[in-house]
C-alpha positions as CSV (number, residue, x, y, z in Angstrom):
1,M,0.0,0.0,0.0
2,N,1.2,3.5,-0.9
3,I,0.9,5.6,2.2
4,K,0.9,8.9,0.3
5,D,-1.9,7.8,-2.0
6,Y,-3.9,6.6,1.0
7,I,-3.5,9.9,2.7
8,S,-4.5,11.9,-0.4
9,S,-7.5,9.6,-1.0
10,G,-9.8,11.6,1.3
11,V,-10.4,8.7,3.7
12,I,-8.8,10.7,6.6
13,E,-11.0,13.7,6.0
14,S,-14.1,11.4,5.9
15,Y,-12.9,9.8,9.2
16,V,-12.6,13.2,10.9
17,L,-16.0,14.2,9.7
18,G,-17.5,10.9,10.9
19,Q,-18.6,9.7,7.5
20,L,-16.9,6.3,7.5
21,S,-18.5,3.0,8.4
22,D,-17.5,1.2,11.6
23,Q,-15.3,-1.2,9.6
24,E,-13.5,1.6,7.7
25,C,-12.9,3.4,11.1
26,A,-11.4,0.3,12.6
27,E,-9.1,-0.2,9.5
28,L,-8.0,3.4,9.7
29,K,-7.2,3.1,13.4
30,V,-5.1,0.0,12.8
31,L,-3.2,1.8,9.9
32,A,-2.7,4.8,12.1
33,K,-1.0,2.6,14.7
34,L,1.2,1.0,12.1
35,H,2.1,4.2,10.1
36,P,3.1,7.4,12.0
37,E,2.4,9.4,8.8
38,I,-1.2,8.4,8.8
39,K,-1.5,9.3,12.5
40,A,0.1,12.6,12.0
41,E,-2.2,13.4,9.1
42,I,-5.3,12.5,11.2
43,E,-4.1,15.0,13.8
44,S,-3.4,17.6,11.2
45,V,-6.8,17.3,9.6
46,E,-8.5,17.4,13.1
47,E,-6.6,20.5,13.9
48,T,-7.5,22.1,10.6
49,M,-11.2,21.3,11.0
50,M,-11.2,22.8,14.5
51,T,-9.6,26.0,13.2
52,F,-12.2,26.3,10.4
53,A,-15.0,25.6,12.8
54,S,-13.9,28.2,15.4
55,K,-13.8,31.0,12.9
56,T,-16.8,33.3,12.7
57,P,-18.0,34.1,9.2
58,P,-18.1,37.8,8.2
59,A,-21.3,39.6,9.2
60,K,-22.3,40.4,5.6
61,L,-21.8,36.8,4.3
62,K,-25.5,35.8,4.8
63,Q,-26.7,39.0,3.1
64,N,-24.3,38.5,0.2
65,I,-25.5,34.9,-0.3
66,L,-29.1,35.9,-0.2
67,S,-28.7,38.8,-2.6
68,K,-26.9,36.5,-5.1
69,L,-29.8,34.0,-4.9
70,D,-32.1,36.8,-6.2
71,I,-35.0,35.7,-4.0
72,K,-38.0,37.7,-4.9
73,E,-41.0,38.0,-2.7
74,T,-44.1,36.4,-4.1
75,K,-47.1,38.5,-4.5
76,V,-50.0,37.2,-2.4
77,I,-53.3,37.4,-4.1
78,P,-56.2,37.1,-1.7
79,L,-58.9,34.7,-2.8
80,E,-62.4,36.1,-3.1
81,T,-65.1,34.0,-1.6
82,K,-68.4,34.2,-3.2
83,N,-71.4,34.2,-1.0
84,S,-73.4,31.4,-2.3
85,S,-77.1,31.0,-1.6
86,F,-77.0,27.3,-2.4
87,P,-77.1,26.1,1.3
88,F,-80.0,28.4,2.0
89,L,-81.9,27.1,-1.1
90,L,-81.2,23.6,-0.1
91,V,-82.7,24.1,3.4
92,A,-85.7,25.9,1.9
93,A,-86.3,23.2,-0.6
94,S,-86.1,20.6,2.1
95,V,-88.6,22.5,4.3
96,T,-90.9,23.0,1.3
97,L,-90.8,19.3,0.5
98,L,-91.6,18.4,4.1
99,I,-94.6,20.7,4.1
100,V,-95.9,19.5,0.8
101,S,-95.5,15.9,1.7
102,G,-97.6,16.5,4.8
103,I,-95.3,15.4,7.6
């Protein structure tokens, strides 16, 4: 196995981000014990990730991203409800039918 190719494969970054399966994690831990270069790279990637995570993004970053997305507000059109006399006519027809039938 070529250690440099393994280090540059992205496996270590995936390990630090928690994206490896249990089996892949176990394999990497064994390799880290056997190869000091791999162990050093794991520590380096962890340190780099912590450095990036601890930095606060610029205050205008969110505004810049949203302005580039060109999100436009959608116009809300209120629905007009029509007053229907159908329910009233239905009740009136039922009452008329009852009266005519003699109940």
